[in-house]
C-alpha positions as CSV (number, residue, x, y, z in Angstrom):
1,X,12.8,-20.0,-18.2
2,X,10.9,-23.2,-17.0
3,X,9.3,-24.2,-13.5
4,X,12.7,-25.6,-12.4
5,X,14.9,-22.9,-13.8
6,X,14.9,-19.2,-13.1
7,X,17.5,-16.7,-14.6
8,X,19.7,-19.6,-15.4
9,X,19.7,-20.9,-11.8
10,X,17.7,-23.4,-9.7
11,X,14.0,-21.9,-9.1
12,X,14.6,-22.0,-5.4
13,X,17.4,-19.3,-5.7
14,X,16.1,-17.6,-8.9
15,X,12.6,-16.8,-7.3
16,X,14.3,-14.2,-4.9
17,X,15.2,-12.2,-8.2
18,X,11.4,-12.0,-9.0
19,X,11.0,-10.7,-5.4
20,X,13.8,-8.1,-6.2
21,X,12.0,-7.0,-9.5
22,X,8.8,-6.7,-7.8
23,X,10.3,-4.6,-5.0
24,X,11.8,-2.2,-7.7
25,X,8.6,-1.9,-9.7
26,X,6.8,-1.0,-6.4
27,X,9.2,1.7,-5.7
28,X,7.5,3.6,-9.0
29,X,4.1,2.6,-8.0
30,X,4.5,3.7,-4.3
31,X,5.3,7.3,-5.4
32,X,1.7,8.2,-4.4
33,X,3.1,8.1,-0.9
34,X,5.1,11.1,-1.5
35,X,2.0,13.0,-2.5
36,X,2.1,15.2,0.8
37,X,5.2,17.0,-0.9
38,X,3.0,18.0,-3.9
39,X,-0.1,19.0,-1.5
40,X,1.0,22.5,-0.6
41,X,2.5,23.5,-4.0
42,X,-0.8,22.4,-5.6
43,X,-2.9,24.5,-3.0
44,X,-0.7,27.6,-3.8
45,X,-0.9,27.0,-7.5
46,X,-4.8,26.6,-7.7
47,X,-5.7,28.5,-4.6
48,X,-7.5,25.6,-2.9
49,X,-8.0,24.3,0.5
50,X,-7.0,21.1,2.3
51,X,-10.0,19.3,1.4
52,X,-9.7,19.8,-2.3
53,X,-6.0,19.3,-2.4
54,X,-6.5,15.8,-0.7
55,X,-9.0,14.7,-3.5
56,X,-6.3,13.6,-6.1
57,X,-4.7,11.5,-3.3
58,X,-8.0,10.0,-2.2
59,X,-9.2,9.3,-5.7
60,X,-5.9,7.7,-6.6
61,X,-6.1,5.3,-3.7
62,X,-9.7,4.6,-4.4
63,X,-9.4,3.7,-8.2
64,X,-6.1,1.9,-7.3
65,X,-8.0,-0.5,-5.1
66,X,-10.8,-0.9,-7.6
67,X,-8.6,-1.9,-10.4
68,X,-6.5,-4.1,-8.3
69,X,-9.6,-6.2,-8.0
70,X,-10.6,-5.9,-11.7
71,X,-7.1,-6.7,-12.9
72,X,-6.9,-9.8,-10.6
73,X,-9.0,-12.2,-13.0
74,X,-6.7,-11.0,-15.9
75,X,-3.4,-11.6,-13.9
76,X,-4.6,-15.2,-13.2
77,X,-5.7,-15.8,-17.0
78,X,-3.1,-13.9,-19.0
79,X,-0.2,-14.0,-16.7
80,X,1.4,-11.3,-14.8
81,X,3.9,-9.9,-17.5
82,X,1.2,-8.7,-19.9
83,X,-1.1,-7.2,-17.4
84,X,1.7,-5.4,-15.7
85,X,3.2,-4.0,-19.0
86,X,-0.2,-2.6,-19.8
87,X,-0.6,-1.3,-16.4
88,X,2.9,0.4,-16.5
89,X,2.1,2.2,-19.7
90,X,-1.1,3.7,-18.1
91,X,0.8,4.8,-14.8
92,X,3.2,6.7,-17.1
93,X,0.5,8.4,-19.1
94,X,-1.4,9.3,-16.0
95,X,1.6,11.2,-14.5
96,X,2.7,12.6,-17.9
97,X,-0.8,14.2,-18.5
98,X,-1.0,15.7,-15.1
99,X,1.8,18.0,-16.5
100,X,-0.9,19.9,-18.5
101,X,-3.4,20.2,-15.8
102,X,-5.3,23.6,-15.7
103,X,-7.1,23.0,-12.4
104,X,-7.3,20.5,-9.5
105,X,-10.3,18.9,-11.2
106,X,-7.8,17.8,-14.1
107,X,-5.3,16.6,-11.7
108,X,-7.9,14.4,-10.0
109,X,-8.7,12.8,-13.5
110,X,-5.0,12.4,-14.9
111,X,-3.3,11.6,-11.7
112,X,-6.0,10.2,-9.6
113,X,-8.2,8.1,-12.1
114,X,-5.8,7.4,-14.9
115,X,-2.5,7.0,-12.7
116,X,-4.4,5.3,-10.0
117,X,-5.8,2.7,-12.4
118,X,-2.6,2.1,-13.9
119,X,-1.1,1.2,-10.4
120,X,-4.0,-0.9,-9.6
121,X,-3.3,-3.0,-12.8
122,X,0.2,-3.5,-12.0
123,X,0.0,-3.9,-8.3
124,X,-1.5,-7.3,-8.1
125,X,1.1,-8.9,-10.5
126,X,4.1,-8.8,-8.2
127,X,2.1,-9.9,-5.1
128,X,0.7,-12.9,-6.8
129,X,4.0,-13.8,-8.3
130,X,5.5,-13.7,-4.8
131,X,2.7,-15.9,-3.4
132,X,2.9,-18.4,-6.2
133,X,6.6,-18.8,-6.0
134,X,6.9,-18.7,-2.1
135,X,4.2,-21.2,-0.6
136,X,6.5,-21.8,2.1
137,X,7.4,-18.1,3.0
138,X,4.3,-16.1,1.8
139,X,4.4,-13.5,4.4
140,X,8.0,-12.7,4.0
141,X,8.2,-12.8,0.3
142,X,5.1,-10.9,-0.1
143,X,6.3,-8.3,2.5
144,X,9.6,-7.9,0.9
145,X,8.0,-7.6,-2.6
146,X,5.8,-4.7,-1.1
147,X,8.8,-3.0,0.7
148,X,9.4,-1.0,-2.5
149,X,5.9,0.4,-2.4
150,X,6.3,1.4,1.3
151,X,9.7,2.8,0.9
152,X,9.1,4.6,-2.2
153,X,8.7,8.1,-0.6
154,X,12.3,7.7,0.7
155,X,13.5,7.9,-2.9
156,X,10.6,9.7,-4.5
157,X,9.8,12.5,-2.1
158,X,13.4,14.3,-2.1
159,X,13.3,13.7,-6.0
160,X,10.0,15.4,-6.2
161,X,10.8,18.2,-3.6
162,X,13.9,19.1,-5.8
163,X,12.1,18.9,-9.1
164,X,9.3,20.9,-7.7
165,X,11.8,23.7,-6.6
166,X,13.6,23.8,-9.9
167,X,11.0,22.9,-12.5
168,X,7.6,23.8,-10.9
169,X,5.0,21.2,-9.4
170,X,3.2,20.3,-12.9
171,X,6.4,19.7,-14.9
172,X,7.6,17.2,-12.0
173,X,4.4,15.1,-12.6
174,X,5.5,14.8,-16.3
175,X,9.1,14.0,-15.7
176,X,8.5,11.4,-13.1
177,X,5.9,9.9,-15.3
178,X,8.3,9.3,-18.2
179,X,10.8,7.5,-15.7
180,X,8.0,5.5,-14.1
181,X,6.6,4.3,-17.7
182,X,10.2,3.1,-18.8
183,X,11.1,1.3,-15.6
184,X,7.9,-0.6,-15.0
185,X,7.5,-1.8,-18.4
186,X,11.2,-3.0,-18.5
187,X,11.1,-4.8,-15.1
188,X,7.8,-6.5,-15.9
189,X,9.2,-8.5,-18.9
190,X,10.6,-11.4,-16.8
191,X,7.6,-11.7,-14.3
192,X,5.6,-15.0,-14.7
193,X,4.1,-17.8,-12.4
194,X,5.9,-21.2,-11.7
195,X,4.7,-24.2,-13.6
196,X,1.7,-26.0,-12.3
197,X,2.6,-28.3,-9.6
198,X,6.0,-26.8,-8.9
199,X,6.8,-26.5,-5.1
200,X,10.2,-25.5,-3.6
201,X,12.8,-28.2,-3.1
202,X,12.3,-30.2,0.0
203,X,8.9,-28.3,1.1
204,X,5.7,-30.2,1.6
205,X,2.3,-28.3,2.1
206,X,1.2,-28.4,5.6
207,X,-2.1,-30.1,6.5
208,X,-3.4,-27.2,8.7
209,X,-0.5,-25.3,10.2
210,X,-0.7,-21.8,11.7
211,X,-4.4,-21.4,10.7
212,X,-3.4,-22.3,7.0
213,X,-6.3,-23.4,4.8
214,X,-6.2,-27.1,4.2
215,X,-8.2,-26.6,1.0
216,X,-8.7,-23.6,-1.3
217,X,-11.7,-21.4,-1.0
218,X,-13.2,-20.0,-4.3
219,X,-14.0,-16.2,-4.4
220,X,-17.7,-16.9,-3.5
221,X,-17.1,-19.2,-0.7
222,X,-14.5,-16.8,0.8
223,X,-16.9,-13.9,0.9
224,X,-19.3,-16.2,3.2
225,X,-17.0,-16.4,5.9
226,X,-16.5,-14.6,9.1
227,X,-12.9,-14.5,8.5
228,X,-13.0,-12.7,5.2
229,X,-15.0,-9.8,6.9
230,X,-12.8,-9.9,10.0
231,X,-9.7,-9.2,7.9
232,X,-11.6,-7.0,5.5
233,X,-13.0,-4.6,8.1
234,X,-9.7,-4.7,10.0
235,X,-7.8,-3.8,6.7
236,X,-10.0,-0.7,6.5
237,X,-9.4,0.6,9.9
238,X,-5.6,0.0,9.5
239,X,-5.4,1.6,6.1
240,X,-7.7,4.6,7.2
241,X,-5.2,5.5,10.0
242,X,-2.1,4.8,7.9
243,X,-3.2,6.7,4.7
244,X,-4.6,9.6,6.6
245,X,-1.2,10.0,8.4
246,X,0.8,9.6,5.0
247,X,-1.4,12.3,3.2
248,X,-0.9,14.9,6.0
249,X,2.8,14.1,7.3
250,X,4.3,17.1,5.8
251,X,1.6,19.6,6.7
252,X,1.2,18.3,10.1
253,X,5.0,18.7,10.5
254,X,5.0,22.5,9.4
255,X,1.6,23.6,10.8
256,X,1.4,21.7,14.2
257,X,5.0,21.0,15.0
258,X,6.5,24.0,13.4
259,X,9.2,22.3,11.3
260,X,10.4,24.0,8.0
261,X,9.7,22.6,4.6
262,X,13.0,20.9,4.2
263,X,12.8,19.1,7.3
264,X,9.2,17.9,6.7
265,X,10.3,16.4,3.4
266,X,13.3,14.8,5.0
267,X,11.1,13.2,7.7
268,X,8.7,11.9,5.0
269,X,11.6,9.9,3.5
270,X,12.6,8.7,7.1
271,X,8.8,7.6,7.6
272,X,9.0,5.6,4.4
273,X,11.7,3.5,5.9
274,X,9.0,2.4,8.5
275,X,6.5,1.9,5.9
276,X,8.6,-0.2,3.7
277,X,10.1,-2.1,6.7
278,X,6.5,-2.7,8.2
279,X,5.9,-5.1,5.1
280,X,8.4,-7.6,5.5
281,X,8.3,-7.4,9.4
282,X,4.7,-8.0,9.7
283,X,4.7,-10.4,7.1
284,X,7.1,-12.5,8.9
285,X,5.2,-11.9,12.1
286,X,2.0,-13.0,10.5
287,X,3.6,-16.2,9.4
288,X,4.9,-16.6,13.0
289,X,2.0,-15.5,15.2
290,X,-1.1,-15.7,13.0
291,X,-3.0,-12.9,11.1
292,X,-5.1,-12.1,14.3
293,X,-2.3,-11.4,16.7
294,X,-0.4,-9.4,14.0
295,X,-3.6,-7.3,13.6
296,X,-4.0,-6.7,17.3
297,X,-0.4,-5.5,17.6
298,X,-0.9,-3.2,14.7
299,X,-3.8,-1.6,16.5
300,X,-2.3,-1.1,19.7
301,X,0.6,0.9,18.0
302,X,-2.1,3.0,16.1
303,X,-3.9,3.6,19.2
304,X,-0.8,4.8,21.0
305,X,0.3,6.9,18.0
306,X,-3.2,8.6,17.8
307,X,-3.0,9.3,21.6
308,X,0.4,10.9,21.2
309,X,-0.5,13.2,18.4
310,X,-3.5,14.4,20.5
311,X,-0.9,15.7,22.9
312,X,1.5,17.2,20.2
313,X,2.0,21.0,19.7
314,X,4.8,23.4,18.6
315,X,8.2,22.0,19.2
316,X,6.9,18.3,19.8
317,X,9.3,17.0,17.3
318,X,10.3,13.9,19.0
319,X,6.7,13.0,19.7
320,X,5.7,13.7,16.1
321,X,8.5,11.5,14.8
322,X,7.5,8.6,17.0
323,X,4.0,8.8,16.3
324,X,4.2,9.0,12.6
325,X,6.7,6.3,12.5
326,X,4.2,4.1,14.1
327,X,1.4,5.1,11.6
328,X,3.5,4.5,8.5
329,X,4.8,1.2,10.1
330,X,1.4,-0.1,10.6
331,X,0.3,0.9,7.1
332,X,3.0,-1.1,5.7
333,X,2.1,-3.7,8.3
334,X,-1.3,-4.1,7.0
335,X,-0.3,-4.2,3.3
336,X,1.6,-7.6,4.3
337,X,-1.0,-8.9,6.9
338,X,-4.0,-8.4,4.2
339,X,-2.3,-10.5,1.4
340,X,-0.8,-13.0,3.8
341,X,-3.9,-13.6,5.6
342,X,-5.7,-14.0,2.2
343,X,-3.4,-16.6,1.0
344,X,-3.1,-18.4,4.5
345,X,-6.8,-18.6,5.1
346,X,-8.3,-19.0,1.6
347,X,-5.3,-20.6,-0.6
348,X,-3.4,-19.5,-3.6
349,X,-5.6,-20.7,-6.3
350,X,-6.8,-17.7,-8.3
351,X,-5.1,-15.6,-5.6
352,X,-4.9,-12.4,-7.5
353,X,-8.9,-12.2,-7.7
354,X,-9.2,-13.1,-3.9
355,X,-6.8,-10.5,-2.8
356,X,-7.9,-8.1,-5.4
357,X,-11.4,-8.2,-3.5
358,X,-9.7,-7.9,-0.1
359,X,-7.7,-4.9,-1.3
360,X,-11.0,-3.0,-1.9
361,X,-10.6,-2.3,1.9
362,X,-7.6,-0.1,1.0
363,X,-9.6,2.1,-1.3
364,X,-12.3,2.6,1.4
365,X,-9.5,3.2,3.9
366,X,-8.3,6.1,1.6
367,X,-11.5,7.7,1.2
368,X,-12.4,7.6,4.9
369,X,-8.8,8.9,5.9
370,X,-8.9,11.7,3.5
371,X,-12.4,12.9,4.7
372,X,-11.1,12.7,8.3
373,X,-8.1,14.7,7.6
374,X,-9.5,17.3,5.4
375,X,-12.6,17.9,7.5
376,X,-10.4,18.3,10.6
377,X,-8.4,21.0,8.9
378,X,-11.2,23.0,7.0
379,X,-13.8,22.6,9.9
380,X,-12.1,22.6,13.0
381,X,-9.0,24.5,11.7
382,X,-6.5,21.9,12.9
383,X,-5.2,18.3,11.8
384,X,-4.9,17.3,15.5
385,X,-8.8,16.7,15.6
386,X,-8.1,14.0,12.9
387,X,-6.4,11.7,15.6
388,X,-9.5,11.4,17.8
389,X,-11.4,9.1,15.3
390,X,-8.3,7.0,14.6
391,X,-7.9,6.3,18.2
392,X,-11.5,5.1,18.5
393,X,-11.0,2.9,15.3
394,X,-8.1,1.3,16.8
395,X,-10.0,0.2,19.7
396,X,-12.8,-1.0,17.3
397,X,-10.2,-2.8,15.4
398,X,-8.7,-4.7,18.5
399,X,-12.2,-6.0,19.2
400,X,-12.9,-7.2,15.6
401,X,-9.7,-8.9,15.3
402,X,-10.3,-10.9,18.4
403,X,-13.9,-11.8,17.5
404,X,-13.6,-12.5,13.8
405,X,-10.0,-13.0,12.5
406,X,-9.9,-17.0,12.8
407,X,-9.3,-19.8,10.6
408,X,-12.2,-20.1,8.3
409,X,-14.9,-22.8,7.9
410,X,-17.0,-23.3,4.9
411,X,-20.6,-22.1,5.3
């Protein structure tokens, strides 16, 4: 396999198979988005409250974001395959060890720390591969690659629900961990970057199109720009709202709207379609209308969804579904806007490191979102209160996007 051939075919065609492999790997990594299915069984097993049961999810996402940054340098130096194989092994170990947890503290360590670290190590690989092989379609390729992460709950939530019912919550972690280890390691084997100087047939780099960087920024130069802080702050806001909603989708359906557990799990799977679809949609949109305008659109949707949930109550099934589709769509959207804006504004040289740093916003969003939802339930007695801060944050995001998300200039 060379820079001109992939899987025995011209690279222009073969590169799409790398996107498919990345998408499939991300289905395993994105099983964290099915965590709300585990939440209630863990509360019952360990006799804990909403804030404590949120901790594995929060820690997982925070550690995930940290290791995405740490692994970025090694992906650029060692290549994606070796790093992704290592990460896949760690992912599996984290899930498998959770089977033996004796309390929520051990779940936080095995699932949250070990599992989150493994996902972070793998995650940057498919994103960097897509960005390198698709300089002509960065947003679309990265978005499609990440569709698997967003749509993972469509597959993993019903699997987890059925396994929990038949095997118990802790054995379910173990069984899924074995599957993830095998799948991620095998599918990582063909992952690689193009040869230096490779470009798609018939494509020429634009001089400065759609806000694209005419030259590549180094990591140090990137962090000195207003554009970096604009995208980073907006990324925090977008993921705070989205990850908060994902973590409480099933409990809100049952406690606020009055749906049964089966319906709640089924709706989580439907929401996952929007999370997955938000990535190629917003990736394509970011290519077309610039990162700033895509960001503004996402915050308008988050604002409307937050206001809608503030009016929800028993029986508000349609309103609940529409609002949570909006939250999941925009979370998927930010996981395309963020990497696409990073490549567009700052270039693809050492991209894994640059996006790894940008991705720290995701970890902060997980922490803030978890605190908001847990506090709303434990302090105020209702998850509905959590949608007041997300509405305010959406307004702040619109302002930040207008002021800061612009093509960068060197300082």
